C-alpha positions as CSV (number, residue, x, y, z in Angstrom):
1,M,150.0,48.0,92.6
2,E,148.0,47.7,95.1
3,L,149.8,50.4,96.6
4,K,149.4,53.1,93.1
5,L,145.5,52.7,93.7
6,S,145.8,52.9,97.2
7,T,147.2,56.7,96.4
8,L,145.6,57.0,93.8
9,L,142.2,56.7,95.6
10,C,144.2,59.5,98.8
11,F,144.9,61.7,96.6
12,S,141.2,60.7,94.5
13,L,139.7,61.7,98.1
14,F,142.1,64.9,98.7
15,F,140.9,66.9,95.7
16,S,137.4,65.6,96.0
17,T,136.9,67.5,99.5
18,I,138.6,70.2,98.1
19,L,137.0,70.9,94.8
20,I,133.6,69.9,95.1
21,P,132.2,72.6,98.2
22,T,134.4,75.1,95.3
23,L,132.5,73.8,92.1
24,S,129.2,73.1,93.7
25,E,128.8,77.3,94.9
26,L,125.7,79.2,93.7
27,C,127.7,82.7,93.5
28,N,128.8,84.2,90.7
29,P,132.7,85.3,91.0
30,Q,132.2,88.8,90.0
31,D,128.9,89.7,92.4
32,K,131.3,88.3,95.5
33,K,133.7,90.0,94.7
34,V,132.0,93.1,94.2
35,L,130.0,92.1,97.7
36,F,133.0,92.0,99.5
37,E,133.9,95.6,98.2
38,I,130.6,96.9,99.6
39,K,131.7,95.5,103.4
40,T,134.4,97.4,102.8
41,A,133.0,100.2,101.8
42,F,130.2,100.2,105.4
43,N,133.6,99.0,107.6
44,N,132.8,95.6,107.4
45,P,129.2,95.8,109.9
46,Y,128.5,93.2,111.8
47,I,125.5,92.8,109.9
48,L,127.5,91.4,107.2
49,S,129.6,88.9,109.4
50,S,127.7,86.0,107.0
51,W,128.9,87.4,104.7
52,K,132.7,84.8,104.3
53,S,134.6,84.2,101.8
54,D,134.2,80.1,102.0
55,A,130.6,80.5,102.0
56,D,127.5,80.7,99.5
57,C,126.6,84.0,99.1
58,C,123.8,82.7,97.6
59,T,122.5,80.1,100.0
60,D,124.9,81.1,103.4
61,W,124.9,85.1,102.8
62,Y,121.8,86.7,105.0
63,N,121.3,90.3,103.0
64,V,121.5,89.5,99.8
65,E,119.2,87.5,97.2
66,C,119.9,85.2,94.2
67,D,118.3,84.7,91.3
68,P,116.5,81.2,91.1
69,N,117.6,80.9,87.4
70,T,120.5,82.4,87.0
71,N,122.5,82.3,90.6
72,R,122.9,86.4,90.4
73,I,122.4,88.5,92.4
74,N,119.5,90.2,92.2
75,S,118.5,92.0,95.9
76,L,120.4,93.6,98.0
77,T,118.6,94.4,101.5
78,I,120.5,96.4,104.6
79,F,118.0,97.9,107.4
80,T,117.6,99.0,111.2
81,D,121.3,99.1,112.3
82,D,123.3,102.3,114.0
83,R,126.4,100.5,113.2
84,L,126.6,101.0,109.5
85,T,128.6,103.6,108.5
86,G,129.3,105.7,105.4
87,Q,127.8,106.6,102.1
88,I,126.3,104.5,99.5
89,P,129.4,102.8,98.1
90,T,129.4,103.1,94.6
91,Q,130.1,99.5,93.4
92,V,126.1,98.6,94.6
93,G,126.5,99.5,90.6
94,D,128.4,96.9,89.9
95,L,125.6,94.3,91.2
96,P,124.1,94.4,87.1
97,Y,120.8,91.9,87.7
98,L,120.3,94.1,90.8
99,E,116.1,94.4,91.3
100,T,115.5,95.5,95.0
101,L,118.2,97.5,96.1
102,V,117.4,98.6,100.0
103,L,118.8,100.7,102.4
104,R,116.9,101.5,105.3
105,K,117.0,102.8,108.9
106,L,120.8,103.2,108.5
107,P,120.9,106.5,110.2
108,N,124.9,106.3,109.6
109,L,124.1,106.3,106.0
110,T,125.5,109.6,104.9
111,G,126.2,111.6,101.3
112,P,124.0,111.1,97.8
113,I,122.9,108.6,96.1
114,Q,125.3,107.0,94.0
115,P,125.9,108.5,90.4
116,S,126.2,104.2,89.9
117,I,122.6,103.3,90.8
118,A,122.2,104.5,87.0
119,K,123.7,101.4,85.5
120,L,121.3,99.1,87.6
121,K,118.8,98.6,84.7
122,H,116.7,95.3,85.6
123,L,115.7,97.4,89.3
124,K,112.3,97.6,90.2
125,M,112.8,98.4,94.3
126,L,114.9,101.4,95.3
127,R,113.9,101.8,99.1
128,L,116.7,104.1,100.5
129,S,114.6,105.4,103.6
130,W,115.0,107.0,106.9
131,N,119.2,107.1,106.2
132,G,121.0,110.3,106.7
133,L,121.0,110.8,102.8
134,S,121.3,114.6,101.6
135,G,121.9,116.0,98.4
136,S,118.9,116.6,95.4
137,V,117.1,114.0,94.0
138,P,119.4,113.0,91.0
139,D,118.2,113.8,88.1
140,F,119.4,110.1,86.8
141,L,117.2,107.9,88.7
142,S,114.1,108.5,85.5
143,Q,117.1,106.5,84.1
144,L,115.8,103.0,85.9
145,K,112.7,102.5,83.5
146,N,111.8,99.7,85.3
147,L,111.8,100.9,88.8
148,T,108.1,100.4,90.5
149,F,108.7,102.1,93.5
150,L,111.1,103.9,94.6
151,E,111.6,105.5,98.3
152,L,114.0,108.5,99.2
153,N,111.4,110.0,102.6
154,F,113.0,110.7,105.8
155,N,116.7,111.6,104.3
156,N,118.1,115.3,103.8
157,F,117.4,116.1,100.5
158,T,117.2,119.3,99.4
159,G,116.4,121.4,96.1
160,S,113.8,120.9,93.8
161,I,112.2,117.3,92.1
162,P,113.3,116.5,88.9
163,S,110.6,116.9,86.4
164,S,111.6,114.2,84.2
165,L,110.3,111.3,87.2
166,S,107.3,111.4,85.4
167,Q,108.7,109.5,83.0
168,L,109.5,106.3,84.4
169,P,106.3,104.2,83.3
170,N,106.4,101.5,85.4
171,L,106.1,103.1,89.5
172,L,103.7,102.5,90.7
173,A,104.2,104.7,93.8
174,L,107.2,107.4,94.6
175,H,107.7,108.4,98.0
176,L,109.4,112.3,98.4
177,D,108.2,113.3,102.0
178,R,109.5,114.4,104.2
179,N,112.5,116.0,103.2
180,Q,113.7,119.3,102.9
181,L,112.3,120.1,98.9
182,T,111.3,123.1,98.0
183,G,110.6,124.7,94.5
184,H,107.4,123.5,92.2
185,I,106.0,120.3,91.9
186,P,106.3,119.6,88.8
187,S,103.3,120.0,85.7
188,S,105.3,116.8,83.9
189,F,103.4,115.1,87.6
190,G,100.2,115.4,85.7
191,R,101.5,113.5,82.8
192,F,102.6,110.4,84.4
193,V,104.0,108.1,80.7
194,G,103.1,105.1,82.1
195,T,100.5,104.5,85.5
196,V,99.6,106.9,88.2
197,P,101.6,105.9,91.0
198,D,101.3,106.9,94.5
199,L,101.9,110.4,95.3
200,F,103.8,111.2,98.8
201,L,105.3,115.3,98.7
202,S,104.2,116.0,102.5
203,H,106.4,117.5,104.9
204,N,108.4,119.6,102.7
205,Q,109.0,122.9,101.4
206,L,107.1,122.8,98.3
207,T,105.8,126.4,97.4
208,G,103.4,127.7,94.6
209,K,100.3,126.1,92.7
210,I,99.3,122.7,92.6
211,P,100.1,122.1,88.7
212,T,96.5,122.4,86.6
213,S,97.1,119.3,84.8
214,F,96.5,117.4,87.6
215,A,92.5,117.7,86.4
216,N,94.3,114.6,84.1
217,M,96.2,112.7,87.2
218,N,93.7,109.7,88.4
219,F,95.8,109.4,91.9
220,D,94.9,106.4,93.9
221,Q,96.2,108.5,97.0
222,I,98.0,111.4,96.9
223,D,100.1,113.4,100.2
224,L,101.0,117.1,100.0
225,S,100.5,117.4,103.5
226,R,103.0,120.2,105.0
227,N,104.2,122.2,102.6
228,K,103.5,126.2,101.3
229,L,101.1,125.4,98.9
230,E,98.6,127.8,97.2
231,G,95.9,128.3,95.4
232,D,93.7,125.7,93.5
233,A,93.1,121.9,95.0
234,S,89.7,121.0,93.3
235,V,91.9,119.4,90.0
236,I,92.6,116.6,92.4
237,F,88.6,115.8,92.9
238,G,86.2,114.4,90.0
239,L,83.6,113.1,89.9
240,N,85.0,110.3,87.6
241,K,88.2,109.7,89.5
242,T,88.2,106.8,91.7
243,T,91.0,108.3,93.9
244,Q,91.0,107.3,97.5
245,I,93.0,109.0,100.1
246,V,93.4,112.6,99.7
247,D,95.9,114.6,102.4
248,L,96.9,118.6,101.7
249,S,96.1,119.4,105.5
250,R,98.5,122.8,106.9
251,N,99.1,124.6,103.4
252,M,98.0,127.7,101.8
253,L,95.1,126.4,99.8
254,D,92.7,128.7,99.1
255,F,90.2,127.9,97.6
256,D,85.5,127.2,97.8
257,L,85.1,123.7,98.6
258,S,81.0,124.4,97.4
259,K,82.3,124.3,93.5
260,V,84.2,120.8,94.3
261,V,82.8,117.6,93.1
262,F,83.9,114.5,95.3
263,S,84.1,111.0,93.0
264,T,82.7,108.1,95.7
265,S,85.7,106.3,95.6
266,L,86.8,108.8,98.8
267,S,87.8,107.1,101.5
268,S,89.7,110.6,102.9
269,V,90.0,113.3,102.9
270,D,92.5,115.7,104.8
271,L,92.1,119.7,104.4
272,N,92.4,120.8,107.6
273,H,94.6,124.1,108.3
274,N,94.0,125.8,104.7
275,R,92.0,128.4,103.8
276,I,89.1,127.3,102.4
277,T,86.2,128.5,101.8
278,G,82.5,128.4,101.3
279,S,80.8,125.7,102.7
280,I,80.4,122.4,102.3
281,P,78.6,120.0,99.0
282,E,76.1,118.6,99.8
283,Q,77.5,115.7,97.1
284,L,79.5,114.5,100.4
285,T,76.4,112.8,102.1
286,Q,76.8,110.4,99.0
287,L,80.3,109.2,100.1
288,D,79.7,105.7,101.4
289,N,83.3,104.9,102.0
290,L,83.9,108.0,103.8
291,Q,85.7,107.1,106.8
292,L,88.0,110.8,107.5
293,F,87.5,113.9,106.6
294,N,88.5,117.0,108.1
295,V,88.3,121.1,107.5
296,S,89.1,121.7,110.3
297,Y,91.1,125.0,110.8
298,N,89.9,127.0,107.0
299,R,87.2,129.4,106.6
300,L,84.0,127.7,106.0
301,C,80.5,128.6,106.4
302,G,76.6,127.4,106.2
303,Q,75.4,123.8,107.8
304,I,76.7,120.4,107.9
305,P,74.1,118.6,105.1
306,V,72.9,115.7,107.0
307,G,73.5,112.3,106.4
308,G,75.9,110.0,105.2
309,K,79.5,109.9,107.3
310,L,79.3,113.8,108.0
311,Q,77.7,113.6,110.9
312,S,79.6,110.7,113.0
313,L,82.1,112.3,112.5
314,D,84.0,114.2,115.3
315,T,83.4,118.3,115.8
316,T,87.8,118.4,115.1
317,S,86.7,118.0,111.9
318,Y,85.3,120.3,111.3
319,F,86.3,123.1,114.3
320,H,88.4,126.7,113.6
321,N,85.8,127.5,110.9
322,R,84.6,131.3,110.2
323,C,80.6,130.3,110.9
324,L,80.3,126.3,110.6
325,C,77.6,124.8,112.0
326,G,75.4,122.1,112.6
327,A,76.1,118.9,114.2
328,P,78.2,117.3,115.1
329,L,78.8,121.0,116.0
330,P,75.8,123.3,117.6
331,S,73.0,124.4,115.7
332,C,72.7,126.8,113.4
C-alpha cells in the first residue's frame, strides 16, 4: 500500500512539473503560432531571438505585448535592425487584436504594404517609417477606422495619395512625408470626417494647388514643404484658426502676403523659397507666440513692420526678396 502511495506521489510530482508551466502560460496558442510564422518569414532574425517555444510570449518575449485582460497580442514593435530582411509578412494580419504595429528603421524591409493589414480592425497605431517599402499608399488603409496615428514617412512610396484617408474618423496625425508621391493633394483632405489630423506631406513631388477646402480645416500642424505646389496658400491661415505650425517652404506658391490674415496661435511660419508677393502684414506684430518666421527667397517689398517678434529674427528670415527693407534688414 505504501509502495503504491509513493509511486502515485512520484507520478503526481512528475506530471505537475510537466503540466504546470504549460497550464500557467498566458500566451494564446494561435497568436504564438502566428508569431513564429512571422519570425520565419523574417528569416529568424537575432532581434527576435527571445521568441522561443518554451517561453511565454506574454511575459518572456521582447517586441510584443499582450492585453492584460485577454492575454491576446495587442502590440508588435520591431525597429532599428539592418539585419532584418524581407517583406512585411502577410501573417501580421492574423493577429486580430493588434492595436499597435511598428516596423520602423528597418532599411532592408522592402516591398508593399500587405493587404492583410486591412484585417486589423482594432489597430490604432501603424508606424512603417524609415524602411525600404515601395509601391502605392494603399486605399485599404481607410478601412482601419480606429487608427489614430498613420506614419509611412521615409520610404519609397510612389503614386498619388488616396483621398479615402480623409474617412479615418479618429486620425490625429498623418505622416506621408519623404517619399516619392505625385499628383495633387486630395480635396477631401479639407473634409476630414472626424478630428483634423496633423498633416505631413513634405519632401514629395506633389503638384497643383492647395485645395480651397483647406479653408474649412483647422490644422494644428501642417507641413507641405519641398513639393511643387503652386498658387494660393492663404486658405491655410485664418483669424479664428488655432494653427500653430505651418511649413510651406520650397514650393512654387504665388500669392499676395499682405492679404493674408494670421491667427495669434501661430508659433512657426516658414514660407521661404516661393514666389510670394506683396508686403509683410502689420498684423504679424501681434503674434506673441511667434518663434520662427521665414519669408526669405520670395518677391516681397516694403518695410518690415516694427513690433512684436519681427525684429528679433535673423536677417536670413527676410533676405533675398525683391525690395524688402527695415530692421533687421538695412533701412528703407
